[in-house]
C-alpha distance (Angstrom), angle and dihedral (degrees) to the residues before:
residue distance angle dihedral
M1 . . .
I2 3.80 . .
E3 3.82 125.0 .
A4 3.77 102.6 -138.5
E5 3.76 100.5 -160.8
L6 3.79 140.3 159.1
K7 3.67 128.4 -171.6
A8 3.80 130.1 -157.2
R9 3.82 137.4 -174.9
V10 3.91 107.0 -114.8
H11 3.82 114.3 -139.7
T12 3.78 95.0 179.5
P13 3.87 104.5 39.8
E14 3.78 94.0 167.9
A15 3.80 94.6 55.4
V16 3.78 93.4 45.2
L17 3.76 89.2 48.0
R18 3.84 91.7 56.5
R19 3.70 91.7 48.3
L20 3.87 91.8 51.4
E21 3.66 91.5 45.4
E22 3.85 87.8 59.2
R23 3.84 90.8 58.1
A24 3.84 101.0 44.5
T25 3.86 148.0 -12.9
A26 3.80 112.5 -89.7
R27 3.73 125.5 -116.2
V28 3.73 108.1 -151.3
E29 3.69 115.5 -152.1
V30 3.79 143.8 159.0
Y31 3.85 117.1 -138.6
Q32 3.76 119.0 -155.1
D33 3.95 101.7 -161.4
T34 3.82 125.7 -167.4
Y35 3.82 115.6 -178.0
Y36 3.86 118.0 -157.3
D37 3.68 132.0 -162.0
R38 3.81 139.9 166.4
P39 3.74 116.5 -85.2
D40 3.89 88.9 -105.0
R41 3.73 89.8 52.5
S42 3.77 90.2 -123.4
L43 3.86 93.9 149.5
D44 3.87 90.0 56.9
K45 3.81 90.3 45.9
A46 3.89 89.8 53.9
D47 3.71 91.5 47.6
Q48 3.85 91.3 -112.7
E49 3.91 128.6 134.5
L50 3.62 134.4 -153.8
R51 3.75 114.5 -168.2
I52 3.93 139.3 172.2
R53 3.89 107.9 -158.0
T54 3.75 120.6 -171.8
V55 3.86 108.0 -161.0
H56 3.93 118.2 -156.0
G57 3.64 112.3 -161.6
A58 3.82 133.5 172.0
D59 3.74 93.8 -91.8
S60 3.74 105.9 18.1
T61 3.74 153.3 19.0
R62 3.81 124.2 -131.8
T63 3.80 135.3 176.3
L64 3.82 124.4 -145.2
L65 3.87 129.5 -167.8
T66 3.73 109.9 -153.7
Y67 3.74 133.6 -175.4
K68 3.82 120.5 -172.6
G69 3.82 122.7 -169.1
A70 3.73 129.7 -144.8
A71 3.92 115.0 -59.3
V72 3.78 114.5 -85.0
D73 4.01 93.5 -167.6
E74 3.97 110.6 44.0
A75 3.71 93.0 -163.6
S76 3.81 96.5 57.2
G77 3.82 100.1 21.9
S78 3.76 90.7 -129.8
K79 3.81 111.1 171.0
P80 3.86 139.7 -173.1
E81 3.70 107.8 -97.0
C82 3.87 131.6 -157.5
E83 3.70 115.3 -173.3
T84 3.72 136.2 172.4
R85 3.84 139.3 175.3
V86 3.83 116.0 -115.1
A87 3.74 127.5 -156.2
D88 3.82 98.5 -148.8
A89 3.78 118.6 37.2
E90 3.94 93.1 -169.6
A91 3.71 91.7 49.9
V92 3.95 92.9 53.0
H93 3.86 88.9 44.7
A94 3.90 89.4 53.3
I95 3.84 92.3 45.0
L96 3.76 93.3 56.9
R97 3.82 92.6 44.0
G98 3.80 87.9 49.8
L99 3.78 91.3 50.3
G100 3.77 87.5 56.3
H101 3.79 100.4 -98.7
V102 3.80 119.4 137.0
P103 3.85 129.1 -153.8
V104 3.76 108.1 -110.8
I105 3.73 102.0 177.7
A106 3.77 138.8 -2.8
F107 3.83 129.1 -173.1
E108 3.73 143.8 153.0
K109 3.98 127.3 -105.8
R110 3.88 121.8 -164.5
C111 3.71 106.5 -150.7
R112 3.76 141.3 -172.5
N113 3.86 105.8 -163.9
Y114 3.85 121.5 -160.3
D115 3.89 122.0 -170.1
F116 3.71 118.8 -162.6
E117 3.88 148.0 133.2
A118 3.80 119.9 -100.3
H119 3.70 129.9 162.9
G120 3.81 89.9 0.1
R121 3.93 90.5 -57.5
R122 3.82 135.9 109.3
M123 3.76 102.9 -116.7
L124 3.83 131.0 -168.1
A125 3.76 114.4 -158.8
T126 3.71 115.1 -170.7
L127 3.84 125.4 -167.3
V128 3.82 106.2 -154.3
R129 3.79 136.7 -164.4
V130 3.78 118.8 176.3
P131 3.81 107.7 -164.6
E132 3.83 92.7 -140.5
L133 3.74 92.7 55.6
D134 3.79 136.1 64.8
G135 3.82 119.1 -115.7
T136 3.75 141.5 12.5
F137 3.81 125.4 -78.6
L138 3.72 134.7 -161.4
E139 3.77 125.5 -148.1
I140 3.75 124.4 -169.3
E141 3.61 124.2 -171.6
T142 3.74 147.8 167.9
I143 3.77 131.3 -178.6
V144 3.82 116.4 -121.5
D145 3.88 144.3 155.4
E146 3.66 114.6 -89.9
D147 3.90 94.3 -105.3
D148 3.88 87.8 58.9
V149 3.72 100.7 54.5
A150 3.75 98.0 102.4
A151 3.77 97.3 47.7
A152 3.91 87.4 44.3
L153 3.74 92.6 53.7
D154 3.81 90.5 48.8
D155 3.82 87.0 55.8
V156 3.73 91.6 46.9
R157 3.92 89.8 51.4
A158 3.84 88.8 52.2
V159 3.75 91.2 55.1
F160 3.82 88.1 51.0
A161 3.77 88.8 51.6
D162 3.84 89.8 48.7
L163 3.73 90.2 55.1
G164 3.81 92.8 48.8
I165 3.82 97.5 -103.6
G166 3.78 115.2 131.1
P167 3.89 130.9 -154.8
D168 3.85 89.8 -99.6
D169 3.73 90.0 64.1
L170 3.87 92.4 55.2
T171 3.82 116.0 106.8
R172 3.72 136.6 -169.0
E173 3.87 89.6 -161.1
T174 3.72 112.3 128.5
Y175 3.89 125.7 -139.5
T176 3.75 89.1 -132.9
G177 3.82 92.6 53.5
A178 3.92 92.5 43.9
V179 3.76 94.7 47.1
R180 3.79 91.2 44.3
A181 3.92 89.2 51.4
R182 3.79 92.6 45.2
R183 3.84 91.0 52.1
G184 3.77 90.0 49.9
């Protein structure tokens, strides 16, 4: 499955927040993300990602192991994604290290997640603040088959427009890249 996703810088977070609140109830969560690679950085060179994410919510904590393949759409950076819940975060960190992977970057994302239907699709909109970075971001994604990526991205763009965010606000900047640059 492909995560058809776009991300934008949000210049009026309060207005976007109000519009999202009209669509769905927020799920407030803090993500602790650790990205792994091989010592030769071959995953990064191949545009692949390997991540352990621990999600702290109001009532629970869960950990997810995620692999993302190379982008199938260059304009958006949309990627194939495989994700599974893991019972023991420390064990999966140890497994990846035991297999020779090394943690390359870790950081926190503070998120307000909104699940809703739009244009006949399940959408997830996430309003994001990364404490190390300036500004607020909005990610909107839907999960589709590879042959549906272009149409799905058009629907995602329409949701951005409904929220008052135009194409000039879209960005391909990654959190990993921005955090790495900020840390020098």
